PyMOL Python script that loads the backbone (N, CA, C, O; Angstrom):
from pymol import cmd

cmd.read_pdbstr("""\
ATOM      1  N   MET A   1       8.422   6.366  25.888  1.00  0.00           N
ATOM      2  CA  MET A   1       7.115   6.741  26.406  1.00  0.00           C
ATOM      3  C   MET A   1       6.370   7.205  25.296  1.00  0.00           C
ATOM      4  O   MET A   1       6.982   7.804  24.412  1.00  0.00           O
ATOM      5  N   SER A   2       5.076   7.016  25.189  1.00  0.00           N
ATOM      6  CA  SER A   2       4.269   7.420  23.987  1.00  0.00           C
ATOM      7  C   SER A   2       4.076   8.774  23.942  1.00  0.00           C
ATOM      8  O   SER A   2       4.263   9.415  24.976  1.00  0.00           O
ATOM      9  N   VAL A   3       3.700   9.389  22.831  1.00  0.00           N
ATOM     10  CA  VAL A   3       3.396  10.901  22.939  1.00  0.00           C
ATOM     11  C   VAL A   3       2.206  11.170  23.674  1.00  0.00           C
ATOM     12  O   VAL A   3       2.119  12.197  24.346  1.00  0.00           O
ATOM     13  N   ALA A   4       1.256  10.315  23.604  1.00  0.00           N
ATOM     14  CA  ALA A   4      -0.007  10.648  24.321  1.00  0.00           C
ATOM     15  C   ALA A   4       0.294  10.501  25.804  1.00  0.00           C
ATOM     16  O   ALA A   4      -0.337  11.203  26.594  1.00  0.00           O
ATOM     17  N   MET A   5       1.198   9.653  26.239  1.00  0.00           N
ATOM     18  CA  MET A   5       1.367   9.593  27.553  1.00  0.00           C
ATOM     19  C   MET A   5       2.342  10.754  28.034  1.00  0.00           C
ATOM     20  O   MET A   5       2.309  11.146  29.200  1.00  0.00           O
ATOM     21  N   LYS A   6       3.098  11.217  27.213  1.00  0.00           N
ATOM     22  CA  LYS A   6       4.080  12.380  27.579  1.00  0.00           C
ATOM     23  C   LYS A   6       3.370  13.649  27.699  1.00  0.00           C
ATOM     24  O   LYS A   6       3.745  14.513  28.493  1.00  0.00           O
ATOM     25  N   ASN A   7       2.311  13.796  26.904  1.00  0.00           N
ATOM     26  CA  ASN A   7       1.532  15.022  26.954  1.00  0.00           C
ATOM     27  C   ASN A   7       0.512  15.132  27.941  1.00  0.00           C
ATOM     28  O   ASN A   7      -0.014  16.226  28.140  1.00  0.00           O
ATOM     29  N   ARG A   8       0.143  14.027  28.638  1.00  0.00           N
ATOM     30  CA  ARG A   8      -0.830  14.023  29.606  1.00  0.00           C
ATOM     31  C   ARG A   8      -0.322  14.860  30.761  1.00  0.00           C
ATOM     32  O   ARG A   8       0.817  14.744  31.212  1.00  0.00           O
ATOM     33  N   LYS A   9      -1.307  15.783  31.253  1.00  0.00           N
ATOM     34  CA  LYS A   9      -0.856  16.688  32.377  1.00  0.00           C
ATOM     35  C   LYS A   9      -1.980  16.552  33.468  1.00  0.00           C
ATOM     36  O   LYS A   9      -3.082  16.120  33.133  1.00  0.00           O
ATOM     37  N   ARG A  10      -1.748  16.877  34.635  1.00  0.00           N
ATOM     38  CA  ARG A  10      -2.474  16.833  35.696  1.00  0.00           C
ATOM     39  C   ARG A  10      -2.503  18.242  36.555  1.00  0.00           C
ATOM     40  O   ARG A  10      -1.455  18.858  36.753  1.00  0.00           O
ATOM     41  N   THR A  11      -3.559  18.631  36.968  1.00  0.00           N
ATOM     42  CA  THR A  11      -3.578  19.809  37.673  1.00  0.00           C
ATOM     43  C   THR A  11      -3.303  19.475  39.238  1.00  0.00           C
ATOM     44  O   THR A  11      -3.926  18.610  39.854  1.00  0.00           O
ATOM     45  N   VAL A  12      -2.357  20.226  39.748  1.00  0.00           N
ATOM     46  CA  VAL A  12      -2.092  20.037  41.211  1.00  0.00           C
ATOM     47  C   VAL A  12      -1.941  21.454  41.834  1.00  0.00           C
ATOM     48  O   VAL A  12      -1.838  22.501  41.196  1.00  0.00           O
ATOM     49  N   SER A  13      -1.943  21.319  43.139  1.00  0.00           N
ATOM     50  CA  SER A  13      -1.985  22.531  43.892  1.00  0.00           C
ATOM     51  C   SER A  13      -0.479  22.650  44.656  1.00  0.00           C
ATOM     52  O   SER A  13      -0.064  21.731  45.362  1.00  0.00           O
ATOM     53  N   VAL A  14       0.166  23.700  44.466  1.00  0.00           N
ATOM     54  CA  VAL A  14       1.508  23.795  45.140  1.00  0.00           C
ATOM     55  C   VAL A  14       1.417  25.098  46.059  1.00  0.00           C
ATOM     56  O   VAL A  14       0.588  25.968  45.792  1.00  0.00           O
ATOM     57  N   THR A  15       2.277  25.217  47.137  1.00  0.00           N
ATOM     58  CA  THR A  15       2.365  26.317  47.822  1.00  0.00           C
ATOM     59  C   THR A  15       3.744  26.873  47.587  1.00  0.00           C
ATOM     60  O   THR A  15       4.717  26.120  47.545  1.00  0.00           O
ATOM     61  N   ILE A  16       3.848  28.181  47.432  1.00  0.00           N
ATOM     62  CA  ILE A  16       5.137  28.812  47.073  1.00  0.00           C
ATOM     63  C   ILE A  16       5.025  30.225  47.989  1.00  0.00           C
ATOM     64  O   ILE A  16       4.015  30.818  48.367  1.00  0.00           O
ATOM     65  N   ASP A  17       6.390  30.522  48.191  1.00  0.00           N
ATOM     66  CA  ASP A  17       6.486  31.949  48.913  1.00  0.00           C
ATOM     67  C   ASP A  17       5.869  33.000  48.102  1.00  0.00           C
ATOM     68  O   ASP A  17       5.979  33.006  46.876  1.00  0.00           O
ATOM     69  N   ASP A  18       5.174  33.952  48.805  1.00  0.00           N
ATOM     70  CA  ASP A  18       4.439  34.981  48.006  1.00  0.00           C
ATOM     71  C   ASP A  18       5.552  35.913  47.248  1.00  0.00           C
ATOM     72  O   ASP A  18       5.363  36.303  46.096  1.00  0.00           O
ATOM     73  N   GLU A  19       6.518  36.176  47.861  1.00  0.00           N
ATOM     74  CA  GLU A  19       7.505  37.124  47.239  1.00  0.00           C
ATOM     75  C   GLU A  19       8.113  36.371  46.050  1.00  0.00           C
ATOM     76  O   GLU A  19       8.364  36.986  45.014  1.00  0.00           O
ATOM     77  N   LEU A  20       8.335  35.171  46.156  1.00  0.00           N
ATOM     78  CA  LEU A  20       8.854  34.304  45.078  1.00  0.00           C
ATOM     79  C   LEU A  20       7.989  34.426  43.957  1.00  0.00           C
ATOM     80  O   LEU A  20       8.358  34.819  42.851  1.00  0.00           O
ATOM     81  N   TYR A  21       6.762  34.063  44.276  1.00  0.00           N
ATOM     82  CA  TYR A  21       5.664  33.975  43.200  1.00  0.00           C
ATOM     83  C   TYR A  21       5.596  35.275  42.516  1.00  0.00           C
ATOM     84  O   TYR A  21       5.515  35.255  41.288  1.00  0.00           O
ATOM     85  N   LEU A  22       5.620  36.477  43.171  1.00  0.00           N
ATOM     86  CA  LEU A  22       5.376  37.745  42.554  1.00  0.00           C
ATOM     87  C   LEU A  22       6.598  38.048  41.569  1.00  0.00           C
ATOM     88  O   LEU A  22       6.421  38.582  40.474  1.00  0.00           O
ATOM     89  N   ARG A  23       7.858  37.663  42.050  1.00  0.00           N
ATOM     90  CA  ARG A  23       9.053  37.870  41.414  1.00  0.00           C
ATOM     91  C   ARG A  23       8.926  37.073  40.037  1.00  0.00           C
ATOM     92  O   ARG A  23       9.135  37.634  38.962  1.00  0.00           O
ATOM     93  N   ALA A  24       8.578  35.761  40.137  1.00  0.00           N
ATOM     94  CA  ALA A  24       8.591  34.918  39.046  1.00  0.00           C
ATOM     95  C   ALA A  24       7.461  35.435  37.909  1.00  0.00           C
ATOM     96  O   ALA A  24       7.678  35.482  36.698  1.00  0.00           O
ATOM     97  N   ARG A  25       6.213  35.808  38.574  1.00  0.00           N
ATOM     98  CA  ARG A  25       5.264  36.411  37.727  1.00  0.00           C
ATOM     99  C   ARG A  25       5.702  37.643  36.847  1.00  0.00           C
ATOM    100  O   ARG A  25       5.416  37.822  35.663  1.00  0.00           O
ATOM    101  N   ALA A  26       6.428  38.428  37.641  1.00  0.00           N
ATOM    102  CA  ALA A  26       6.915  39.714  37.061  1.00  0.00           C
ATOM    103  C   ALA A  26       7.894  39.600  35.997  1.00  0.00           C
ATOM    104  O   ALA A  26       8.044  40.456  35.125  1.00  0.00           O
ATOM    105  N   ASN A  27       8.637  38.392  36.099  1.00  0.00           N
ATOM    106  CA  ASN A  27       9.707  38.134  35.215  1.00  0.00           C
ATOM    107  C   ASN A  27       9.182  37.147  34.145  1.00  0.00           C
ATOM    108  O   ASN A  27      10.026  36.654  33.397  1.00  0.00           O
ATOM    109  N   GLY A  28       7.944  36.818  33.996  1.00  0.00           N
ATOM    110  CA  GLY A  28       7.269  35.999  32.989  1.00  0.00           C
ATOM    111  C   GLY A  28       7.673  34.506  33.080  1.00  0.00           C
ATOM    112  O   GLY A  28       7.615  33.800  32.074  1.00  0.00           O
ATOM    113  N   LEU A  29       8.053  34.054  34.190  1.00  0.00           N
ATOM    114  CA  LEU A  29       8.281  32.560  34.317  1.00  0.00           C
ATOM    115  C   LEU A  29       7.076  31.724  34.262  1.00  0.00           C
ATOM    116  O   LEU A  29       6.079  32.065  34.898  1.00  0.00           O
ATOM    117  N   ASN A  30       7.089  30.583  33.503  1.00  0.00           N
ATOM    118  CA  ASN A  30       5.963  29.779  33.502  1.00  0.00           C
ATOM    119  C   ASN A  30       6.205  28.788  34.566  1.00  0.00           C
ATOM    120  O   ASN A  30       7.033  27.899  34.372  1.00  0.00           O
ATOM    121  N   LEU A  31       5.490  28.871  35.783  1.00  0.00           N
ATOM    122  CA  LEU A  31       5.887  28.090  36.955  1.00  0.00           C
ATOM    123  C   LEU A  31       5.574  26.626  36.731  1.00  0.00           C
ATOM    124  O   LEU A  31       6.250  25.757  37.282  1.00  0.00           O
ATOM    125  N   SER A  32       4.482  26.319  35.872  1.00  0.00           N
ATOM    126  CA  SER A  32       4.285  24.938  35.529  1.00  0.00           C
ATOM    127  C   SER A  32       5.349  24.303  34.840  1.00  0.00           C
ATOM    128  O   SER A  32       5.797  23.225  35.228  1.00  0.00           O
ATOM    129  N   GLN A  33       5.834  24.967  33.726  1.00  0.00           N
ATOM    130  CA  GLN A  33       6.901  24.494  32.930  1.00  0.00           C
ATOM    131  C   GLN A  33       8.217  24.414  33.734  1.00  0.00           C
ATOM    132  O   GLN A  33       8.941  23.456  33.461  1.00  0.00           O
ATOM    133  N   ARG A  34       8.636  25.276  34.685  1.00  0.00           N
ATOM    134  CA  ARG A  34       9.733  25.310  35.437  1.00  0.00           C
ATOM    135  C   ARG A  34       9.700  24.058  36.418  1.00  0.00           C
ATOM    136  O   ARG A  34      10.646  23.290  36.585  1.00  0.00           O
ATOM    137  N   LEU A  35       8.493  23.978  37.022  1.00  0.00           N
ATOM    138  CA  LEU A  35       8.337  22.808  37.882  1.00  0.00           C
ATOM    139  C   LEU A  35       8.612  21.381  37.348  1.00  0.00           C
ATOM    140  O   LEU A  35       9.209  20.476  37.931  1.00  0.00           O
ATOM    141  N   SER A  36       8.027  21.371  36.064  1.00  0.00           N
ATOM    142  CA  SER A  36       8.113  20.009  35.382  1.00  0.00           C
ATOM    143  C   SER A  36       9.535  19.813  35.032  1.00  0.00           C
ATOM    144  O   SER A  36      10.008  18.677  35.040  1.00  0.00           O
ATOM    145  N   VAL A  37      10.294  20.914  34.705  1.00  0.00           N
ATOM    146  CA  VAL A  37      11.659  20.671  34.251  1.00  0.00           C
ATOM    147  C   VAL A  37      12.521  20.180  35.439  1.00  0.00           C
ATOM    148  O   VAL A  37      13.328  19.254  35.349  1.00  0.00           O
ATOM    149  N   VAL A  38      12.258  20.927  36.619  1.00  0.00           N
ATOM    150  CA  VAL A  38      13.060  20.694  37.842  1.00  0.00           C
ATOM    151  C   VAL A  38      12.855  19.288  38.345  1.00  0.00           C
ATOM    152  O   VAL A  38      13.778  18.591  38.767  1.00  0.00           O
ATOM    153  N   ILE A  39      11.540  18.891  38.273  1.00  0.00           N
ATOM    154  CA  ILE A  39      11.165  17.597  38.839  1.00  0.00           C
ATOM    155  C   ILE A  39      11.790  16.445  37.820  1.00  0.00           C
ATOM    156  O   ILE A  39      12.318  15.431  38.278  1.00  0.00           O
ATOM    157  N   ALA A  40      11.697  16.658  36.612  1.00  0.00           N
ATOM    158  CA  ALA A  40      12.291  15.736  35.711  1.00  0.00           C
ATOM    159  C   ALA A  40      13.775  15.577  35.984  1.00  0.00           C
ATOM    160  O   ALA A  40      14.283  14.457  35.940  1.00  0.00           O
ATOM    161  N   GLN A  41      14.481  16.650  36.262  1.00  0.00           N
ATOM    162  CA  GLN A  41      15.978  16.694  36.500  1.00  0.00           C
ATOM    163  C   GLN A  41      16.131  15.920  37.826  1.00  0.00           C
ATOM    164  O   GLN A  41      17.038  15.092  37.895  1.00  0.00           O
ATOM    165  N   ASP A  42      15.353  16.112  38.843  1.00  0.00           N
ATOM    166  CA  ASP A  42      15.623  15.613  40.043  1.00  0.00           C
ATOM    167  C   ASP A  42      15.356  14.098  40.035  1.00  0.00           C
ATOM    168  O   ASP A  42      16.077  13.355  40.700  1.00  0.00           O
ATOM    169  N   LEU A  43      14.264  13.587  39.243  1.00  0.00           N
ATOM    170  CA  LEU A  43      13.975  12.189  39.151  1.00  0.00           C
ATOM    171  C   LEU A  43      15.060  11.553  38.280  1.00  0.00           C
ATOM    172  O   LEU A  43      15.360  10.368  38.429  1.00  0.00           O
ATOM    173  N   GLU A  44      15.607  12.284  37.434  1.00  0.00           N
ATOM    174  CA  GLU A  44      16.794  11.684  36.522  1.00  0.00           C
ATOM    175  C   GLU A  44      17.995  11.222  37.506  1.00  0.00           C
ATOM    176  O   GLU A  44      18.510  10.105  37.449  1.00  0.00           O
ATOM    177  N   GLU A  45      18.334  12.147  38.333  1.00  0.00           N
ATOM    178  CA  GLU A  45      19.378  11.895  39.237  1.00  0.00           C
ATOM    179  C   GLU A  45      19.094  10.910  40.370  1.00  0.00           C
ATOM    180  O   GLU A  45      19.957  10.127  40.766  1.00  0.00           O
ATOM    181  N   ILE A  46      17.935  10.965  40.849  1.00  0.00           N
ATOM    182  CA  ILE A  46      17.419   9.939  41.767  1.00  0.00           C
ATOM    183  C   ILE A  46      17.536   8.415  41.220  1.00  0.00           C
ATOM    184  O   ILE A  46      18.000   7.470  41.859  1.00  0.00           O
ATOM    185  N   GLU A  47      16.985   8.374  39.820  1.00  0.00           N
ATOM    186  CA  GLU A  47      16.826   7.110  39.134  1.00  0.00           C
ATOM    187  C   GLU A  47      18.267   6.634  38.824  1.00  0.00           C
ATOM    188  O   GLU A  47      18.597   5.448  38.839  1.00  0.00           O
ATOM    189  N   ARG A  48      19.029   7.584  38.564  1.00  0.00           N
ATOM    190  CA  ARG A  48      20.561   7.318  38.137  1.00  0.00           C
ATOM    191  C   ARG A  48      21.223   6.619  39.394  1.00  0.00           C
ATOM    192  O   ARG A  48      21.827   5.553  39.279  1.00  0.00           O
ATOM    193  N   GLU A  49      21.072   7.290  40.620  1.00  0.00           N
ATOM    194  CA  GLU A  49      21.720   6.769  41.719  1.00  0.00           C
ATOM    195  C   GLU A  49      21.095   5.329  42.210  1.00  0.00           C
ATOM    196  O   GLU A  49      21.794   4.464  42.739  1.00  0.00           O
ATOM    197  N   GLN A  50      19.759   5.192  41.978  1.00  0.00           N
ATOM    198  CA  GLN A  50      19.156   3.891  42.239  1.00  0.00           C
ATOM    199  C   GLN A  50      19.589   2.812  41.432  1.00  0.00           C
ATOM    200  O   GLN A  50      19.676   1.667  41.875  1.00  0.00           O
ATOM    201  N   TRP A  51      19.922   3.192  40.017  1.00  0.00           N
ATOM    202  CA  TRP A  51      20.494   2.196  39.186  1.00  0.00           C
ATOM    203  C   TRP A  51      21.875   1.876  39.651  1.00  0.00           C
ATOM    204  O   TRP A  51      22.210   0.692  39.679  1.00  0.00           O
ATOM    205  N   LYS A  52      22.716   2.809  40.021  1.00  0.00           N
ATOM    206  CA  LYS A  52      24.104   2.470  40.460  1.00  0.00           C
ATOM    207  C   LYS A  52      24.003   1.588  41.620  1.00  0.00           C
ATOM    208  O   LYS A  52      24.771   0.627  41.648  1.00  0.00           O
ATOM    209  N   GLN A  53      23.205   1.752  42.549  1.00  0.00           N
ATOM    210  CA  GLN A  53      22.905   0.927  43.771  1.00  0.00           C
ATOM    211  C   GLN A  53      22.584  -0.455  43.417  1.00  0.00           C
ATOM    212  O   GLN A  53      23.168  -1.416  43.918  1.00  0.00           O
ATOM    213  N   ARG A  54      21.524  -0.559  42.433  1.00  0.00           N
ATOM    214  CA  ARG A  54      21.081  -1.766  42.064  1.00  0.00           C
ATOM    215  C   ARG A  54      22.224  -2.715  41.207  1.00  0.00           C
ATOM    216  O   ARG A  54      22.213  -3.946  41.225  1.00  0.00           O
ATOM    217  N   ASN A  55      22.993  -2.065  40.622  1.00  0.00           N
ATOM    218  CA  ASN A  55      24.100  -2.648  39.787  1.00  0.00           C
ATOM    219  C   ASN A  55      25.558  -2.477  40.327  1.00  0.00           C
ATOM    220  O   ASN A  55      26.554  -2.647  39.623  1.00  0.00           O
ATOM    221  N   ARG A  56      25.582  -2.149  41.556  1.00  0.00           N
ATOM    222  CA  ARG A  56      27.004  -1.828  42.384  1.00  0.00           C
ATOM    223  C   ARG A  56      27.783  -3.143  42.243  1.00  0.00           C
ATOM    224  O   ARG A  56      28.950  -3.154  41.851  1.00  0.00           O
ATOM    225  N   GLU A  57      27.105  -4.245  42.572  1.00  0.00           N
ATOM    226  CA  GLU A  57      28.062  -5.490  42.605  1.00  0.00           C
ATOM    227  C   GLU A  57      28.532  -5.864  41.346  1.00  0.00           C
ATOM    228  O   GLU A  57      29.718  -6.163  41.210  1.00  0.00           O
ATOM    229  N   GLY A  58      27.671  -5.887  40.311  1.00  0.00           N
ATOM    230  CA  GLY A  58      28.118  -6.097  38.944  1.00  0.00           C
ATOM    231  C   GLY A  58      29.102  -5.173  38.363  1.00  0.00           C
ATOM    232  O   GLY A  58      29.921  -5.612  37.555  1.00  0.00           O
ATOM    233  N   LEU A  59      29.098  -3.935  38.700  1.00  0.00           N
ATOM    234  CA  LEU A  59      29.920  -2.908  38.233  1.00  0.00           C
ATOM    235  C   LEU A  59      31.371  -3.173  38.930  1.00  0.00           C
ATOM    236  O   LEU A  59      32.437  -3.104  38.317  1.00  0.00           O
ATOM    237  N   LEU A  60      31.241  -3.470  40.241  1.00  0.00           N
ATOM    238  CA  LEU A  60      32.524  -3.837  41.002  1.00  0.00           C
ATOM    239  C   LEU A  60      33.260  -5.056  40.414  1.00  0.00           C
ATOM    240  O   LEU A  60      34.489  -5.114  40.362  1.00  0.00           O
ATOM    241  N   GLU A  61      32.416  -6.050  39.965  1.00  0.00           N
ATOM    242  CA  GLU A  61      32.959  -7.336  39.411  1.00  0.00           C
ATOM    243  C   GLU A  61      33.607  -7.006  38.037  1.00  0.00           C
ATOM    244  O   GLU A  61      34.680  -7.511  37.707  1.00  0.00           O
ATOM    245  N   LEU A  62      32.971  -6.209  37.311  1.00  0.00           N
ATOM    246  CA  LEU A  62      33.444  -5.783  35.862  1.00  0.00           C
ATOM    247  C   LEU A  62      34.731  -4.999  36.068  1.00  0.00           C
ATOM    248  O   LEU A  62      35.663  -5.162  35.281  1.00  0.00           O
ATOM    249  N   ASN A  63      34.827  -4.141  37.107  1.00  0.00           N
ATOM    250  CA  ASN A  63      36.041  -3.356  37.211  1.00  0.00           C
ATOM    251  C   ASN A  63      37.166  -4.354  37.667  1.00  0.00           C
ATOM    252  O   ASN A  63      38.270  -4.249  37.133  1.00  0.00           O
ATOM    253  N   ARG A  64      36.933  -5.396  38.704  1.00  0.00           N
ATOM    254  CA  ARG A  64      37.857  -6.268  39.092  1.00  0.00           C
ATOM    255  C   ARG A  64      38.404  -7.103  37.919  1.00  0.00           C
ATOM    256  O   ARG A  64      39.612  -7.321  37.826  1.00  0.00           O
ATOM    257  N   ILE A  65      37.545  -7.555  37.055  1.00  0.00           N
ATOM    258  CA  ILE A  65      37.955  -8.316  35.873  1.00  0.00           C
ATOM    259  C   ILE A  65      38.770  -7.421  34.972  1.00  0.00           C
ATOM    260  O   ILE A  65      39.821  -7.884  34.526  1.00  0.00           O
ATOM    261  N   THR A  66      38.418  -6.225  34.659  1.00  0.00           N
ATOM    262  CA  THR A  66      39.152  -5.346  33.811  1.00  0.00           C
ATOM    263  C   THR A  66      40.574  -5.179  34.386  1.00  0.00           C
ATOM    264  O   THR A  66      41.593  -5.341  33.714  1.00  0.00           O
ATOM    265  N   GLU A  67      40.549  -4.822  35.758  1.00  0.00           N
ATOM    266  CA  GLU A  67      41.935  -4.697  36.466  1.00  0.00           C
ATOM    267  C   GLU A  67      42.848  -6.009  36.162  1.00  0.00           C
ATOM    268  O   GLU A  67      44.023  -5.928  35.803  1.00  0.00           O
ATOM    269  N   GLN A  68      42.148  -7.226  36.354  1.00  0.00           N
ATOM    270  CA  GLN A  68      42.857  -8.499  36.291  1.00  0.00           C
ATOM    271  C   GLN A  68      43.362  -8.823  34.811  1.00  0.00           C
ATOM    272  O   GLN A  68      44.516  -9.156  34.543  1.00  0.00           O
ATOM    273  N   CYS A  69      42.464  -8.693  34.017  1.00  0.00           N
ATOM    274  CA  CYS A  69      42.622  -9.111  32.589  1.00  0.00           C
ATOM    275  C   CYS A  69      42.941  -8.153  31.567  1.00  0.00           C
ATOM    276  O   CYS A  69      43.452  -8.516  30.508  1.00  0.00           O
ATOM    277  N   GLY A  70      42.599  -6.632  31.886  1.00  0.00           N
ATOM    278  CA  GLY A  70      42.767  -5.606  30.848  1.00  0.00           C
ATOM    279  C   GLY A  70      41.545  -5.559  30.181  1.00  0.00           C
ATOM    280  O   GLY A  70      40.659  -6.399  30.341  1.00  0.00           O
ATOM    281  N   ASN A  71      41.467  -4.495  29.359  1.00  0.00           N
ATOM    282  CA  ASN A  71      40.197  -4.274  28.541  1.00  0.00           C
ATOM    283  C   ASN A  71      40.462  -5.059  27.277  1.00  0.00           C
ATOM    284  O   ASN A  71      41.574  -5.147  26.756  1.00  0.00           O
ATOM    285  N   PHE A  72      39.317  -5.644  26.808  1.00  0.00           N
ATOM    286  CA  PHE A  72      39.441  -6.568  25.599  1.00  0.00           C
ATOM    287  C   PHE A  72      39.848  -5.732  24.379  1.00  0.00           C
ATOM    288  O   PHE A  72      40.283  -6.266  23.358  1.00  0.00           O
ATOM    289  N   ALA A  73      39.698  -4.434  24.509  1.00  0.00           N
ATOM    290  CA  ALA A  73      39.937  -3.505  23.208  1.00  0.00           C
ATOM    291  C   ALA A  73      41.372  -3.091  23.366  1.00  0.00           C
ATOM    292  O   ALA A  73      41.853  -2.467  22.421  1.00  0.00           O
ATOM    293  N   ASP A  74      42.054  -3.310  24.296  1.00  0.00           N
ATOM    294  CA  ASP A  74      43.395  -2.681  24.592  1.00  0.00           C
ATOM    295  C   ASP A  74      44.312  -2.784  23.370  1.00  0.00           C
ATOM    296  O   ASP A  74      44.967  -1.827  22.958  1.00  0.00           O
ATOM    297  N   GLU A  75      44.319  -3.989  22.819  1.00  0.00           N
ATOM    298  CA  GLU A  75      45.207  -4.326  21.596  1.00  0.00           C
ATOM    299  C   GLU A  75      44.818  -3.508  20.338  1.00  0.00           C
ATOM    300  O   GLU A  75      45.649  -3.415  19.434  1.00  0.00           O
ATOM    301  N   HIS A  76      43.596  -2.902  20.219  1.00  0.00           N
ATOM    302  CA  HIS A  76      43.198  -2.355  19.141  1.00  0.00           C
ATOM    303  C   HIS A  76      43.122  -0.680  19.293  1.00  0.00           C
ATOM    304  O   HIS A  76      42.540   0.054  18.495  1.00  0.00           O
ATOM    305  N   ARG A  77      43.727  -0.311  20.308  1.00  0.00           N
ATOM    306  CA  ARG A  77      43.598   1.078  20.688  1.00  0.00           C
ATOM    307  C   ARG A  77      44.842   1.798  19.956  1.00  0.00           C
ATOM    308  O   ARG A  77      45.949   1.260  20.000  1.00  0.00           O
ATOM    309  N   LYS A  78      44.655   2.972  19.310  1.00  0.00           N
ATOM    310  CA  LYS A  78      45.582   3.790  18.754  1.00  0.00           C
ATOM    311  C   LYS A  78      46.255   4.914  19.594  1.00  0.00           C
ATOM    312  O   LYS A  78      47.083   5.703  19.139  1.00  0.00           O
ATOM    313  N   PHE A  79      45.837   4.894  20.769  1.00  0.00           N
ATOM    314  CA  PHE A  79      46.316   6.170  21.594  1.00  0.00           C
ATOM    315  C   PHE A  79      47.264   5.472  22.757  1.00  0.00           C
ATOM    316  O   PHE A  79      47.821   6.172  23.602  1.00  0.00           O
TER     317      PHE A  79
END
""", "prot")
cmd.dss("prot")
cmd.show_as("cartoon", "prot")
cmd.util.cbc("prot")
cmd.orient("prot")
């Protein structure tokens, strides 16, 4: 992702529990930054799971071949 794309921001409106907002503000939390971090983490997990689902058959086949034939690097392992 380009630097210009990464730094683009959008103003959005969110609703948050009043008490939670007051506590976050009192403790100096940057809500925009925290929300961005949490959304990025959630998206990473979602996209990881989507990748696993898309590649499930191939991964199962690779595991089957490895079980049947062994790992190509087995003869070079020192442990």
